[in-house]
Backbone bond lengths (Angstrom), bond angles and torsions (degrees), N, CA, C in turn:
res aa  C-N    CA-C-N  psi(-1)  N-CA   C-N-CA  omega(-1)  CA-C   N-CA-C  phi
1 M - - - 1.513 - - 1.546 107.03 -
2 T 1.312 114.30 133.47 1.466 123.88 176.81 1.527 109.62 -101.66
3 T 1.331 116.24 113.27 1.461 120.66 -176.31 1.502 111.36 -105.55
4 S 1.321 116.04 131.23 1.456 122.95 176.31 1.500 108.44 -121.00
5 N 1.332 115.49 141.95 1.475 122.23 -174.22 1.545 113.92 -124.56
6 L 1.295 114.31 141.62 1.478 121.07 172.12 1.486 108.12 -136.29
7 K 1.328 116.16 123.08 1.467 121.62 178.25 1.524 108.72 -126.53
8 I 1.316 115.55 127.78 1.478 121.47 -179.89 1.542 109.34 -129.98
9 K 1.325 114.87 133.56 1.442 118.90 175.47 1.526 108.18 -124.99
10 V 1.356 116.17 125.81 1.442 122.87 -175.01 1.504 109.38 -113.56
11 A 1.305 118.97 134.20 1.433 124.84 177.36 1.542 110.95 -130.15
12 S 1.352 116.10 171.28 1.433 119.27 178.37 1.549 108.12 -129.74
13 K 1.365 115.04 138.04 1.462 121.33 177.74 1.539 108.96 -144.39
14 N 1.297 112.15 129.72 1.488 117.06 178.19 1.524 112.17 59.44
15 G 1.318 114.23 35.06 1.485 119.68 176.52 1.526 114.11 78.06
16 R 1.324 118.06 16.55 1.452 119.80 -178.73 1.538 111.88 -135.88
17 S 1.288 121.02 131.36 1.442 123.94 -179.53 1.535 110.45 -79.92
18 Y 1.298 117.36 146.18 1.469 122.24 -178.99 1.510 111.37 -148.38
19 L 1.322 117.52 161.78 1.451 123.87 177.20 1.514 106.43 -78.31
20 M 1.329 119.54 108.90 1.416 125.40 179.50 1.518 112.51 -80.56
21 D 1.320 117.29 -40.15 1.429 122.74 -179.23 1.484 111.36 -158.97
22 S 1.355 118.85 154.75 1.426 119.46 179.27 1.570 107.21 -158.81
23 Y 1.310 112.73 154.51 1.473 121.50 172.90 1.532 108.35 -142.91
24 V 1.300 115.54 126.20 1.440 123.04 -172.52 1.534 110.50 -129.50
25 S 1.318 119.30 124.82 1.466 121.25 171.49 1.491 108.87 -115.83
26 V 1.329 113.73 162.51 1.500 121.51 -177.94 1.579 107.04 -61.19
27 P 1.341 116.77 135.76 1.460 129.87 11.42 1.550 113.16 -100.61
28 F 1.302 119.69 9.44 1.454 120.81 -175.81 1.526 111.95 -68.54
29 R 1.323 113.74 154.14 1.471 121.52 168.73 1.527 107.06 -156.36
30 I 1.371 115.37 144.17 1.451 120.21 -179.06 1.497 109.66 -126.68
31 T 1.316 116.57 142.88 1.458 123.51 -179.78 1.495 111.59 -132.57
32 N 1.343 116.14 136.04 1.488 119.68 177.21 1.534 106.27 -78.72
33 I 1.349 114.14 124.92 1.481 118.42 -179.95 1.522 111.67 -121.35
34 G 1.323 117.34 16.78 1.471 120.51 -178.95 1.461 116.98 -102.22
35 Q 1.356 118.23 20.82 1.499 119.85 -174.64 1.537 112.50 -62.36
36 T 1.333 117.13 -28.15 1.453 118.10 -178.59 1.511 113.28 -94.92
37 K 1.342 117.95 3.59 1.433 120.95 -179.90 1.501 109.35 -85.60
38 D 1.328 116.19 149.29 1.457 120.85 179.15 1.516 114.44 -118.28
39 D 1.367 114.00 18.79 1.480 117.01 177.28 1.550 110.38 -104.72
40 N 1.332 113.01 -179.62 1.448 119.31 -175.37 1.537 110.52 -89.24
41 C 1.273 116.73 55.13 1.456 120.08 -174.92 1.538 110.94 -137.51
42 L 1.309 114.37 145.41 1.461 121.92 173.49 1.501 106.87 -97.31
43 Y 1.369 117.29 123.76 1.455 122.40 177.37 1.526 109.28 -111.67
44 M 1.288 118.35 125.44 1.458 121.34 -178.69 1.549 110.50 -134.66
45 M 1.321 116.96 148.70 1.422 126.14 179.04 1.519 108.40 -107.31
46 L 1.336 115.69 126.34 1.455 121.54 177.73 1.542 108.17 -98.24
47 G 1.348 115.82 119.31 1.443 121.84 178.11 1.513 111.67 -120.67
48 S 1.317 117.15 176.36 1.445 123.28 -178.91 1.496 111.80 -146.47
49 S 1.323 118.33 141.91 1.468 120.25 174.54 1.505 110.83 -89.08
50 S 1.361 119.03 1.41 1.404 123.82 179.07 1.543 109.66 -103.17
51 P 1.321 118.63 146.46 1.512 119.74 178.22 1.520 111.49 -66.05
52 G 1.318 118.37 -16.64 1.461 121.49 -177.44 1.507 110.30 163.69
53 L 1.369 116.61 -164.49 1.437 120.52 178.51 1.510 110.32 -89.77
54 L 1.300 115.01 130.70 1.475 123.50 177.67 1.461 112.01 -103.55
55 D 1.300 119.33 173.07 1.451 124.22 -177.79 1.529 110.14 -56.61
56 T 1.321 118.59 133.34 1.463 129.04 179.69 1.521 115.19 69.99
57 D 1.363 117.68 7.22 1.426 119.19 175.23 1.553 110.17 -72.35
58 H 1.318 114.57 142.24 1.447 121.25 174.48 1.527 111.84 -133.40
59 H 1.271 119.20 123.22 1.438 124.71 -177.21 1.546 108.43 -108.89
60 E 1.315 116.23 134.43 1.467 121.33 177.34 1.516 107.71 -128.01
61 I 1.298 115.63 121.75 1.507 123.88 179.15 1.503 110.66 -117.89
62 I 1.301 117.93 123.72 1.467 122.38 178.82 1.507 107.55 -124.34
63 I 1.324 116.57 126.28 1.452 124.18 -178.07 1.504 110.21 -127.86
64 D 1.313 119.93 123.35 1.442 124.86 175.18 1.517 109.07 -117.50
65 I 1.347 117.80 127.78 1.445 122.89 179.90 1.541 106.72 -118.23
66 E 1.315 116.11 116.51 1.456 120.74 -179.33 1.544 110.77 -77.17
67 E 1.316 114.16 172.56 1.508 119.77 -175.50 1.508 111.39 -56.13
68 H 1.343 114.59 132.91 1.476 125.36 178.71 1.526 111.81 75.15
69 G 1.304 118.54 2.26 1.473 120.30 176.88 1.559 111.10 -76.33
70 K 1.308 112.91 143.09 1.494 118.62 175.21 1.533 107.42 -129.53
71 F 1.296 115.88 125.78 1.450 121.48 -172.10 1.536 111.45 -136.23
72 Q 1.315 114.57 125.56 1.462 121.08 175.58 1.537 108.85 -118.74
73 L 1.314 116.34 118.41 1.442 122.34 -179.95 1.494 110.71 -105.66
74 Q 1.331 118.53 129.82 1.449 121.80 178.51 1.495 109.71 -119.07
75 T 1.329 117.02 163.17 1.462 120.89 177.69 1.506 109.55 -114.76
76 Q 1.344 116.31 150.34 1.462 124.46 -175.76 1.503 113.19 -82.21
77 S 1.330 116.83 -32.54 1.438 122.16 -174.45 1.494 114.07 -152.50
78 Y 1.323 115.61 170.97 1.506 120.22 175.95 1.521 108.87 -62.24
79 Q 1.302 116.34 151.68 1.432 123.45 177.14 1.530 108.25 -96.71
80 R 1.292 117.62 113.84 1.492 119.95 -177.43 1.505 111.45 -103.85
81 L 1.330 113.60 140.55 1.461 121.39 178.35 1.520 108.72 -115.36
82 Y 1.332 114.87 122.07 1.464 119.41 -171.15 1.516 114.51 -95.13
83 N 1.282 117.41 176.65 1.459 125.39 178.57 1.545 109.01 -54.73
84 M 1.348 113.33 130.09 1.498 118.62 -174.93 1.529 112.98 -138.53
85 N 1.301 114.67 156.81 1.520 120.72 169.83 1.471 111.51 -107.79
86 E 1.361 117.95 -42.32 1.447 121.31 -176.67 1.561 112.52 -100.79
87 G 1.344 115.59 -33.08 1.478 119.06 179.63 1.525 112.39 112.13
88 S 1.317 112.65 168.26 1.474 122.56 177.31 1.544 109.48 -130.90
89 S 1.303 115.14 165.78 1.476 117.89 -178.76 1.547 110.46 -150.68
90 Q 1.319 115.12 163.15 1.444 120.32 176.36 1.507 106.33 -149.15
91 I 1.350 117.27 139.99 1.421 122.55 174.05 1.519 108.64 -128.91
92 T 1.311 117.30 132.35 1.488 124.66 177.08 1.523 109.98 -120.45
93 R 1.348 114.24 125.35 1.460 118.38 178.17 1.547 108.24 -122.19
94 V 1.311 114.82 122.49 1.479 121.54 -177.69 1.527 109.29 -122.27
95 T 1.338 115.18 127.41 1.484 119.66 176.49 1.507 108.49 -117.44
96 L 1.322 116.19 126.64 1.466 121.92 179.08 1.556 109.27 -114.05
97 A 1.353 112.66 116.90 1.441 117.05 176.53 1.560 108.89 -72.33
98 D 1.359 116.03 172.90 1.489 117.93 179.27 1.519 111.75 -54.88
99 N 1.361 113.52 145.15 1.475 122.64 173.39 1.556 111.97 61.26
100 S 1.347 117.61 34.66 1.421 122.54 177.06 1.477 112.20 -119.37
101 A 1.380 118.29 170.37 1.461 122.81 -175.55 1.500 109.79 -145.52
102 F 1.315 115.55 145.84 1.488 122.50 178.23 1.479 111.28 -143.37
103 C 1.317 115.19 133.70 1.466 121.59 177.36 1.534 110.99 -130.65
104 Y 1.320 115.06 130.55 1.430 121.47 -178.50 1.521 109.29 -142.57
105 V 1.345 117.71 100.94 1.458 123.63 179.53 1.519 104.99 -120.00
106 P 1.313 116.81 86.10 1.496 119.70 -178.01 1.516 113.36 -76.91
107 R 1.326 113.82 162.85 1.459 118.91 171.49 1.519 112.29 -70.59
108 P 1.308 119.25 163.52 1.446 122.61 -173.74 1.507 116.86 -59.55
109 V 1.353 115.86 154.78 1.457 122.41 174.94 1.542 105.61 -96.89
110 V 1.362 114.42 139.41 1.444 118.77 179.70 1.527 109.72 -122.53
111 P 1.327 118.43 94.53 1.443 122.52 179.32 1.554 110.71 -78.54
112 Q 1.322 117.31 111.87 1.473 121.24 -177.04 1.525 110.88 -88.15
113 E 1.267 114.69 177.53 1.501 121.75 -174.12 1.506 112.51 -51.78
114 N 1.350 115.41 129.77 1.462 123.89 174.55 1.537 112.50 71.17
115 S 1.306 119.11 12.70 1.448 121.70 -178.81 1.523 109.63 -77.45
116 I 1.334 118.00 147.00 1.480 125.85 175.98 1.499 107.76 -131.16
117 F 1.337 115.47 124.99 1.439 118.94 -173.35 1.505 111.32 -145.56
118 K 1.342 116.75 134.25 1.437 125.12 173.27 1.512 109.38 -122.94
119 N 1.361 115.51 124.47 1.452 120.12 -178.06 1.526 110.04 -125.06
120 Y 1.332 115.17 135.76 1.455 120.55 179.70 1.552 109.78 -126.81
121 N 1.288 116.26 132.80 1.478 123.04 175.79 1.484 110.64 -123.90
122 I 1.321 116.89 125.90 1.430 121.79 -177.47 1.542 109.01 -129.82
123 F 1.344 114.55 120.26 1.438 120.61 178.50 1.509 111.92 -119.48
124 N 1.335 115.56 135.91 1.478 121.13 176.60 1.481 108.36 -123.92
125 L 1.362 116.54 115.08 1.492 122.15 -176.00 1.517 111.95 -105.47
126 G 1.343 114.14 145.72 1.449 120.00 170.95 1.507 112.79 -95.60
127 E 1.302 119.08 -161.51 1.461 122.40 179.24 1.517 109.97 -72.34
128 N 1.349 116.29 145.83 1.471 123.66 174.82 1.512 110.99 52.44
129 C 1.322 115.14 53.45 1.470 120.81 179.76 1.555 108.63 -115.32
130 K 1.315 114.24 155.50 1.461 119.29 176.53 1.532 109.82 -128.30
131 L 1.312 116.53 130.49 1.468 124.00 -179.22 1.497 109.66 -125.84
132 I 1.336 116.59 127.78 1.479 124.95 170.97 1.520 106.41 -123.63
133 F 1.306 115.61 121.42 1.479 119.59 -178.22 1.512 110.13 -145.72
134 S 1.333 116.02 141.72 1.476 118.01 -179.28 1.503 111.35 -144.75
135 E 1.327 115.13 168.92 1.486 121.97 173.96 1.534 105.73 -150.86
136 I 1.323 113.94 146.06 1.466 120.95 177.35 1.536 106.18 -132.10
137 I 1.322 117.96 120.75 1.467 123.61 -178.49 1.504 107.28 -111.14
138 T 1.361 112.59 124.81 1.472 118.33 -179.33 1.554 107.08 -98.08
139 C 1.345 116.13 174.67 1.435 123.06 179.67 1.521 112.03 -85.04
140 G 1.324 117.90 -6.62 1.470 121.13 -170.10 1.495 114.13 125.46
141 R 1.292 116.33 -156.33 1.493 120.48 179.64 1.531 108.13 -85.05
142 K 1.310 115.09 73.30 1.459 122.35 -175.42 1.529 114.64 -60.74
143 N 1.326 118.23 -41.73 1.421 120.69 -172.32 1.506 113.42 -113.28
144 S 1.350 116.74 22.79 1.452 121.27 -174.57 1.548 110.61 -94.21
145 E 1.289 118.56 155.22 1.427 123.91 170.11 1.540 108.63 -92.31
146 L 1.327 114.52 120.81 1.431 120.55 -177.07 1.536 111.55 -116.52
147 F 1.299 116.65 150.71 1.483 121.92 -179.59 1.560 106.51 -120.60
148 T 1.325 115.08 115.21 1.479 122.90 179.68 1.529 109.65 -122.80
149 Y 1.320 116.23 117.24 1.462 122.43 -178.61 1.531 109.97 49.36
150 G 1.328 113.51 45.60 1.448 116.63 175.32 1.532 117.14 81.71
151 R 1.342 115.83 -3.40 1.428 119.55 -177.71 1.568 109.55 -108.78
152 K 1.360 111.42 138.11 1.477 115.23 178.53 1.518 110.54 -82.30
153 M 1.349 114.58 131.30 1.447 118.56 179.93 1.577 106.65 -127.20
154 F 1.273 117.02 156.88 1.462 120.41 177.65 1.508 110.47 -119.61
155 G 1.318 111.21 122.67 1.468 117.73 174.48 1.526 113.02 87.79
156 E 1.339 111.62 153.84 1.490 119.34 178.71 1.534 104.19 -149.50
157 I 1.334 117.10 103.46 1.468 122.52 -171.31 1.521 111.07 -116.65
158 F 1.315 117.40 119.42 1.464 125.47 178.26 1.530 112.33 52.34
159 K 1.359 115.01 50.29 1.427 119.64 176.16 1.534 113.44 -99.57
160 F 1.345 114.68 0.73 1.476 116.41 -177.26 1.544 109.76 -78.74
161 T 1.322 116.77 165.13 1.444 123.62 -172.23 1.527 111.19 -89.35
162 Y 1.379 114.63 -49.37 1.439 118.42 -169.33 1.563 107.15 -154.57
163 F 1.313 114.25 133.84 1.492 119.92 175.54 1.526 107.78 -139.86
164 Q 1.309 115.91 124.20 1.470 121.03 176.91 1.478 110.76 -131.50
165 N 1.310 117.28 132.18 1.468 122.54 176.69 1.511 109.24 -132.27
166 M 1.288 120.07 121.91 1.440 124.36 -179.05 1.557 109.63 -124.57
167 T 1.268 116.99 130.26 1.460 121.89 179.85 1.543 110.54 -125.09
168 E 1.293 118.42 128.46 1.430 124.73 176.29 1.512 111.11 -123.97
169 I 1.317 116.56 131.13 1.458 122.44 -176.93 1.556 107.08 -122.51
170 Y 1.322 113.99 127.17 1.445 120.02 -178.75 1.537 110.01 -117.33
171 F 1.312 116.45 145.86 1.458 122.37 170.80 1.532 107.81 -119.95
172 R 1.348 112.43 112.30 1.490 118.34 -175.40 1.548 111.39 52.68
173 D 1.320 111.90 47.57 1.521 122.48 174.60 1.513 113.10 68.83
174 K 1.370 118.39 12.48 1.463 123.11 174.42 1.510 108.04 -106.55
175 L 1.345 117.84 128.88 1.453 121.58 178.83 1.556 109.63 -67.36
176 I 1.334 113.40 125.93 1.479 117.79 -180.00 1.542 111.76 -119.62
177 L 1.350 118.44 -15.96 1.437 120.85 177.57 1.535 108.83 -156.56
178 K 1.348 113.86 134.86 1.486 118.03 175.07 1.515 105.33 -136.39
179 D 1.342 114.83 132.82 1.467 121.83 -179.57 1.475 108.67 -133.24
180 Q 1.316 117.66 136.82 1.498 120.86 177.91 1.479 111.44 -140.90
181 I 1.284 114.61 136.23 1.502 122.19 176.29 1.496 106.97 -127.02
182 I 1.353 116.50 128.04 1.424 123.86 176.02 1.518 108.10 -128.10
183 L 1.303 116.25 126.52 1.474 121.80 178.86 1.526 109.12 -126.85
184 E 1.349 115.33 123.84 1.440 123.23 174.62 1.537 107.59 -130.67
185 P 1.325 117.34 75.67 1.452 120.40 -172.32 1.532 116.04 -61.01
186 Q 1.312 117.45 -20.40 1.460 119.53 -178.17 1.509 109.36 -82.94
187 L 1.360 118.35 -17.24 1.430 123.91 177.50 1.551 113.72 -103.20
188 I 1.328 113.19 -45.15 1.480 120.42 -177.67 1.530 110.35 -122.71
189 P 1.318 117.33 114.35 1.487 120.15 -178.80 1.535 110.36 -55.46
190 V 1.292 116.50 138.36 1.464 121.93 -178.94 1.544 110.37 -96.84
191 N 1.266 120.46 -17.80 1.440 122.08 -177.21 1.559 110.71 -92.23
192 T 1.347 113.29 54.85 1.451 120.41 177.40 1.498 110.48 -121.11
193 V 1.324 117.20 171.21 1.482 120.53 -175.16 1.524 110.59 -63.84
194 T 1.338 114.51 -33.56 1.475 118.15 -176.88 1.522 111.87 -87.90
195 Q 1.325 116.74 -3.11 1.460 120.24 179.29 1.530 110.14 -113.70
196 L 1.282 119.44 -112.06 1.441 123.57 -176.06 1.532 113.27 -103.15
197 E 1.333 117.21 4.06 1.448 122.88 -177.61 1.573 106.61 57.42
198 Q 1.361 116.39 -121.74 1.462 118.63 179.83 1.565 111.05 -107.79
199 Y 1.304 115.33 13.62 1.482 118.78 178.37 1.529 110.18 -85.50
200 T 1.294 117.33 161.04 1.452 122.28 -179.22 1.512 114.15 -115.56
201 H 1.336 117.68 -9.43 1.440 121.68 -179.26 1.485 110.45 -129.10
202 Q 1.297 118.09 143.09 1.467 123.00 173.34 1.495 110.93 -131.54
203 A 1.341 115.85 143.13 1.466 121.19 -175.95 1.521 109.92 -139.00
204 T 1.291 113.84 148.83 1.485 121.61 177.84 1.512 110.72 -136.64
205 L 1.323 115.88 131.28 1.473 121.57 174.84 1.529 107.64 -122.26
206 V 1.312 114.77 132.57 1.462 122.06 177.98 1.546 111.37 -115.75
207 Y 1.312 115.46 134.04 1.483 118.33 175.77 1.539 104.94 -130.69
208 I 1.335 114.19 125.22 1.479 122.47 175.50 1.512 108.04 -128.06
209 N 1.363 114.54 134.14 1.464 121.75 176.00 1.486 107.51 -128.83
210 T 1.316 118.63 118.17 1.477 122.50 177.74 1.533 111.61 -94.58
211 G 1.318 117.26 13.71 1.439 121.66 177.97 1.549 110.28 -104.27
212 L 1.316 115.45 -148.03 1.512 119.46 -173.20 1.521 110.25 -93.55
213 S 1.293 119.14 -19.09 1.471 121.62 -177.61 1.500 108.76 -66.80
214 L 1.347 118.06 126.23 1.483 124.27 -175.98 1.484 110.49 -83.11
215 A 1.329 117.37 120.75 1.435 121.13 179.74 1.538 111.15 -64.74
216 C 1.321 118.97 -31.60 1.452 121.63 -177.64 1.543 112.21 -62.43
217 D 1.336 117.44 -21.55 1.469 121.32 177.56 1.494 113.39 -62.80
218 F 1.321 117.77 -19.40 1.440 120.89 -175.54 1.552 112.99 -97.38
219 I 1.305 116.59 -7.62 1.491 118.45 -175.66 1.501 113.06 -62.35
220 E 1.322 116.25 -45.67 1.513 118.14 179.35 1.499 111.48 -66.58
221 K 1.364 118.43 -37.59 1.452 121.61 177.91 1.559 112.01 -61.84
222 I 1.308 114.64 -42.26 1.453 118.30 -179.34 1.521 109.78 -69.19
223 F 1.336 117.27 -39.42 1.445 122.69 177.32 1.531 111.24 -57.25
224 L 1.311 115.18 -46.69 1.483 120.45 179.23 1.501 112.31 -63.88
225 L 1.326 114.08 -33.90 1.487 119.08 -178.49 1.521 109.71 -68.58
226 L 1.370 114.71 -45.87 1.452 119.92 -172.92 1.490 113.14 -78.95
227 E 1.301 119.68 -27.28 1.480 121.28 -176.52 1.539 111.39 -65.99
228 K 1.297 116.84 -13.44 1.470 120.53 175.01 1.514 114.68 -80.00
229 E 1.345 114.63 -14.57 1.463 120.79 -176.18 1.530 111.34 -80.01
230 K 1.333 117.17 143.14 1.437 120.80 178.58 1.535 112.08 -95.21
231 D 1.304 115.50 146.20 1.485 122.83 172.10 1.524 110.72 62.39
232 V 1.291 118.56 40.45 1.458 123.20 173.13 1.526 110.60 -132.09
233 S 1.307 116.26 152.34 1.492 122.87 169.08 1.515 108.58 -124.46
234 F 1.276 115.74 142.01 1.479 117.26 -176.45 1.512 111.55 -150.30
235 G 1.312 113.69 160.08 1.480 120.38 177.50 1.501 109.25 -147.15
236 I 1.290 120.09 148.17 1.466 124.73 -177.38 1.543 105.90 -127.35
237 S 1.342 114.15 127.95 1.420 120.92 177.46 1.571 111.00 -119.28
238 E 1.297 115.38 137.96 1.457 119.57 176.34 1.531 108.73 -91.02
239 T 1.347 114.98 135.36 1.499 119.23 179.55 1.498 110.48 -93.31
240 D 1.330 115.68 163.09 1.463 120.03 175.84 1.506 112.66 -65.33
241 A 1.307 116.99 -27.69 1.456 123.03 -170.77 1.528 112.81 -96.66
242 N 1.345 114.92 42.65 1.502 120.45 178.73 1.523 111.26 52.64
243 G 1.258 116.30 61.65 1.429 123.37 -179.83 1.522 112.75 -156.53
244 L 1.302 115.60 179.12 1.449 121.05 175.97 1.509 110.95 -145.49
245 V 1.343 114.23 153.01 1.466 121.61 177.31 1.519 108.80 -122.97
246 L 1.295 117.70 124.52 1.453 122.56 -179.17 1.486 109.72 -110.41
247 R 1.318 118.32 128.20 1.454 124.56 176.50 1.499 108.87 -115.10
248 V 1.325 116.76 132.05 1.480 121.95 -179.85 1.519 110.03 -132.13
249 L 1.314 117.85 132.45 1.461 122.87 170.83 1.519 109.58 -110.12
250 G 1.291 116.98 137.77 1.471 119.91 -178.92 1.517 110.25 -157.10
251 N 1.335 114.37 -167.02 1.500 118.57 -176.85 1.568 110.52 -128.03
252 G 1.324 116.90 9.73 1.473 118.50 -179.43 1.521 111.50 -147.15
253 G 1.313 115.76 127.48 1.465 121.45 179.86 1.467 112.80 -62.82
254 E 1.364 116.49 -42.13 1.473 118.13 -176.99 1.548 112.42 -68.61
255 Q 1.325 116.33 -35.87 1.414 120.10 178.15 1.544 110.27 -61.94
256 L 1.325 116.07 -47.44 1.491 119.42 -179.57 1.498 110.69 -66.95
257 F 1.282 119.34 -37.64 1.468 122.31 177.71 1.535 112.17 -64.05
258 N 1.308 116.85 -41.51 1.489 121.52 176.59 1.542 110.38 -63.19
259 C 1.351 113.84 -41.20 1.456 117.43 177.93 1.529 111.17 -60.08
260 F 1.335 114.83 -45.84 1.494 117.48 -179.13 1.502 112.53 -66.60
261 Q 1.303 117.20 -31.99 1.456 118.74 176.87 1.522 111.72 -63.06
262 K 1.332 117.40 -41.73 1.447 121.66 175.75 1.568 112.17 -61.19
263 I 1.326 113.74 -42.52 1.479 117.86 178.65 1.519 109.87 -67.01
264 Q 1.314 117.08 -39.61 1.479 122.77 179.52 1.520 108.24 -57.26
265 D 1.331 116.62 -48.53 1.458 119.83 -178.23 1.535 111.40 -61.58
266 L 1.341 114.39 -40.85 1.486 120.15 178.69 1.535 110.76 -58.73
267 L 1.333 115.56 -47.65 1.475 119.43 -175.82 1.538 112.70 -78.41
268 W 1.298 116.43 -36.00 1.444 119.42 -177.32 1.500 114.17 -71.46
269 D 1.339 117.29 -34.94 1.467 119.37 -178.59 1.503 113.07 -77.63
270 Q 1.352 114.69 -10.54 1.497 118.08 -179.33 1.491 109.35 -82.99
271 E 1.291 116.61 119.45 1.489 120.50 176.98 1.491 110.92 -98.52
């Protein structure tokens, strides 16, 4: 197993968030992209020197945000999962101290043929915290030109072996939301009424606020934003823990990512 680590610690001083400490191993790299921003937030871009996750790769990401820290992490490119025998995995642990905020709306994941992937996201929030987190799962290399045994083929849809994504969100060490997605398209067809119907992409966005701002106030605004989009289906659920979960089905990763960026801006700018 090849293990790669990324550790980030964010703090706040004199009303401005900054990178207090970090540790990065290959293939990760991080870049500060918030030089032109005038708010109390640290903006960083997560990049990689690798084309994606290979067989037996394991990524571990640990993020700690101290009190009053605000951190928005972005990704540089799609995360690709390649042909595998044993599989790859990633675990992300994020801890938010009281009065802090974290936003992570990454670009889509592309599970290619025979890929096996297990992903775990664990968030622990303090008082008066804001969390925005999303994931977009594609069907594979849908629009690519592929060459198989000397023949040109177009597209690769649901050829991966196994995809699992589990998210747990805690408030003061108490579990308040758990979400799990498991896809095994070679065993269970995904183009059914109870799965993805005729769509090829699925996306989830989670917003949790442990402060006074009511998450339900954003439901209508998000609905109005998404109803303008073509060829998507979506639903919004309010959680017991002052939050919401948005599910979207579509046929394009870039379209869903652009939608989530608009929603991210709506939720992030609201104090």
